[in-house]
C-alpha positions, 0 to 999 in steps of 0.5 A: 661632487666627490672625485672617484678613484680609480682603484674603484674600476677594480682594473685588468691590465688594460685599465691598470695601464690606463690609471697612470692617467690618473695622476693628474688633478683632472678626474680619472673617469674623464681621462680613461676615454673609450677611445684611450681604452680601445687603444690600449686594448689594441696596442697590448698584444705589442709590447712595442706599441703598448710602450709607445702608446703608454708614452704617449698617454694613450692619446692618436697620433693618426686618426685626429685632423691634427694629424692630417700631415703624417696620416697623408704622408704615410698612406702615399708612402704605402701606394708607393711601397711597390716601387721599393720592391716591397709586397704591395698586397701588404701596404694596401692604401685604399683598403686603409683609407676606407678604414679610416673613413668607416671608423665613425665612432670612438673604440672604431678610432683607436682599434685603426689608430693602433693598426696604423702604427703597426703597419707603420712599423712593419713599413719601416722594418721592410723599407730600412732593413729588408722584408726577409731575415737573411739567415732563414733564407739561406745559412751562408748569409749571416750578416747582423742586420742593423735593426731599429727600435721600434719604439724609437721608430714611432718615437721619432715619426712624431716629433719629424716632420713626416713626409721628410721623416717617412722618405729617410727611411729608405737606404740613402745609399747612392747604389740604393737609389740607382737601383731603384731607378733602373727598377722603374726603367725595367718596368716601363721596358717591360710593359712595351715589350722588352728588348725584341727578339732573342738572338737564335744562336751563337756568332762570330765577327763577320757574320751577317744575316737575321740573326746579326740583326737580332744582335744588334737590335739587342745590343742597340736596346740595352744601350751598348751600341748605338743606332745601326742599319747593318746587318753584318757583324762588324767592327761596330757590333765586335764593339757593342758585345765587348761592352756588354761582355765587361758589363756582364762579368764575361771575357770580352773577347767581341764574340757571341759565344754560348755564354754571352748569348745566354746572357743577352737573351735574359728576359727584362723579367729576370734582370728586374729579379736582379734588381728587386733582390740587390735592393733587399740586399741594400737593406741588410746593409742599411749602415754606415759602411766606413768612410775607407772599407774593403768590399768584396763582391763575390759574385763578381770575383773581385776585391774594392778599397773605397775611400769617400765613396770611390774605388781607390784599389781593385784587384780580381779575386778568388772566392770559396767553391760552389759546394756547400761547404766551402762558400764564403759567406756573406757578412762584414766585421772589421780588419784590425791587422795583416800578417806579412810571411804568415803560416797557415793554421790548417782548418780543423775540417780540411786537417780531418777530411782531407789530411787525415784520411791522406795520413793513414794511407802514408804518415809522410803525406803531406810533409811541407805542412807541421803536426802539432800538439796542443800546445804548439810542439811538433809531433814526430809523425813516425811515432802516430799510429793515424789509423787509431783516429777518426775525425772526431778524436785526431787530437792533433792540429797542423801548421804550415810554416811561411814560405813561397809556397805557403797556402797563405802566400806571403800575406792574409789580412785579418779581420777575425771572425768565427767563419775563420774566413780572410783575405790572402796570397795565394801560389796559385796565380793562375786561376785568377785567369778564369771567369769563373773564380770559385775554387778556394775553401772559403777564403778570399784568394787575391790577385794583386796582394802586395799592392792591396797592402801598399794601398792599405799601409798607404794611411799610415807610413809614408813608405808603404811599399818599403815597410811592407818589403823590409818585413817582407825579407825577413823571411818571419811570420810578422803582424802589422796593425792597422793603424785604423782599423777598416771595415770589410763587407763580404757582400754578393751583388749580382746586380749593381752598378759601376763609378759611371752608373752603368748596371752590371750582372753578374751570374748566380753563383751560389743561387742565393738570389734565386732562394731570395726571389722564391722568398721575397715572392712568397712574401707577395714582391711580384714583377711590374708592368709599368705604362704611360 
């Protein structure tokens, strides 16, 4: 019997793809099975799936007996998707199991095969790099999420131990594991009734009565106090309040004032939302952070230097004010150099929105700042009619030369980026004493910029302080390159752990986490209570 040429089928796009199988000595009619045709048709709507199945000649990877280990590993992962704060209804293992059992002919098996691959790719993306696209939730979250190749993910699955590979999809950062552990603990706590009665009002040391008992019991339940029978706001209660205040970013005065009571009364469901949002944020930054890196947590108002996952330096910071055009964005970049005795090149938005109206009233306003033309030459203010210009037509720039009173202080740390955000010194030292420190135009001000510089320079000079101060004394603007550029991560975490594993919570100063939670809820993420 002569071999039938694939040409005799007059193929459309699907069979044209399947015709690639005809290159072997086996008759093409035998190779284009109903199962493979169903796979090709189902995969054709997704370029990545179509490419992957072409690469494996439209063979299945889920539905055969030989695929049992891979199938079971993914079904088990689907069952625990809620543990990761993923939308549980999106990963209905029971429904998929039922679909697999009902697929009793080649065409339905081919369709279930592709559906399982599609669902796996959705799961891989959700757990690796997040359920949401951050910039769609808030314009200030400009982080570049490290999305993986979908074809590469399926190929790696087939080539790996399925259980180990699927477990490896979640972020490997220890913080993610700790957050998930706390999530499960809070879910069990909710099932048991939470932290008990709320504290009915503010309290001071020396108080007594039922309100103190409620405060005591909440501190004990949250782990900030050992079990006690006291009904008096004594030293043990005060110490517990202080420990709570430290963990929640409050002034640790040991007094259960309005702010402290408001935080201590928040329900475990609210803290669980903080945790789930923090896990989603961990997925957005699921890539190596750098052996040495700078970690700026906006909600904590701090900047830290991290070496080998250990904090080697930390300082208070001031972040962008809460107005929509001043909020500090979230992103990662690489610090390339620092500038000692910097000039401040005033951002265009400040020049036109703040200084131009002042110059219209008085051409000698803000006279410590130079007005320069497009070649950098200083402009004679007396020769300019500032009232002739609008925000759009103002042709000049403004620059503040190096000085003790310069808006950037005496050093700035540069990781050039499109948002014109950097870390810097400031002459406004009093702001670092505030509990909430959101006052800048978007850049990050440091309380201890010299010590921050010394720590950064310690990897490239034997005497970092002497090196820095020698250049500082010149009064001249001096650029110092980093011998090894340092990654900088500007993040926003209202829930995080410290070096001891203690959970810390912060206020949602920009309201971004509320937006993220609402978006996750729309995708089907839920607050659970776990019994047992």
